[in-house]
Phi, psi and omega in degrees: 000150180298129185293326179291322175297321175300313182295317175302318177296319181299310179300320184294318179299313183295317185282330178275340179087009177174170184287324181289318180293324179292321179297317177294327181290318186268345185085004179266172175279157178304319182294326179290314176300317178297319178298317181294320178294318180298320180291325175296313181296322177294322182290321182280334183073030177223161172264128184261327181237146163267123186252141170217173180295336185253340183204161176233111185236160181280142170281175175300319180294320179295318175300317179295319180293323180294319178298328179281319187275330182304312179299326180288323177291320175299320176296321179293319175302316181296317179298320178298312181299316180299314179294322180294315175297323178294319182293319179292330177286342179278082184217150175110184183281144173217128181258120186239133178243136180208150179300144189305303186294309179301322178296316180298322187280321195235344179255314179309314177300339180275341190293316180304317183291324178298314183286330176291322182288321181234078188295344182266003172289152170234100188269130171247108186259118182255113180255113182204138175280345176279149180280115183279144173283115187294325181281311183297325186264007173059041177277125176275327182211128180247144177238116188226153171244116183121195186291152180251126183263336182289120183289327184262009180284158173259119191244130174238110177284127180240343182197178173224161178222133176280169174266153180215135178254125188217160177200170180283142179303325181284339172293313183291330177298326181275325189242359183084163182253127179297131176271329178225161178305326179296338177291346179295342176300337179261013186235158175273104183262121179272124196248132173263125176061062173297138175264178178297334180267014184092199183237135181235128178254136184275137177222172176229127179239191178302331181266002178112203187282144175203165180239151181237131175286137182228158178204161183192186183263008179217125171224151184199154171275005183246123176295330182294327179293315180292318181300316179300320179294320179296311178305324184279354179085018181288318181186200182262142175231157175244126186224163161282147183299327180293332182276351180238020187298322176295314187287332178296341175270356178283134185291347182267353185262130183237138176262149179227161177057032181303324184287346181257000182246091185250342183294142173241151180247141176285139167265122189231148169255135191227135168256148188295321185213174180272025177286178178299128185251132181296158180296326181295322181290322177295320181291315179298315177303312178298322179298309181291325178299314178295315183291318182287332173295330177280337184267342186254000000 
């Protein structure tokens, strides 16, 4: 018999003052309550109740057992109520912003489980490689990889991702493999988010951090575009490892310059300001924090 059912029956008999009253209190039959108490006494090897035709009283062992177990049952009931109330409170809309590729790979697969856990949520998932203004775009929670620019944001770091430089095997068969970052000057580098000053890729050498200018025939504000170019053998791309997780398992994709790529980027969950944050946003944040730590 289930030990918790035995314990619940024991507590009910003590507090109701008898087996019939305990049965009415718990919704079980009197025989079920009696069977649970008998099973409990046999398992413990002690007599918990003195039984007579007119009364049921605790033995000395029963009194001691009640004093020890009653607080435990109360604590379990409280934990159940807190979790139930928390789940019921997690209701309503939440707008979540995340970079398109990272979101497709690591956030979208988590959404069904999130909605199963909190069915009264209404999730609006914004997949975009551009940095959204959280206040203007009414973003409740942003998930980002890299530096955070908002000074008044509440930031929770949950994981890290290293950088990886990669290309297709047939590209390197044609153009050779760069041995050092300086060799990238002779390669077609596909650039995500080129700035007005061109593109610079960060590396680490014996003297510390430094950057190398790169250029190529394809640039885009979309990581998906750069990934497609790399897969097609157009050139070399620089990615966070999490954004290239599928391709790194592909036999035709080769990483290069691994010894020069030591920098890691934070994966962060962000609230827009330090104003009052709703319970649903807090719960969803906790959910993604735990889930992303398992995926990264």
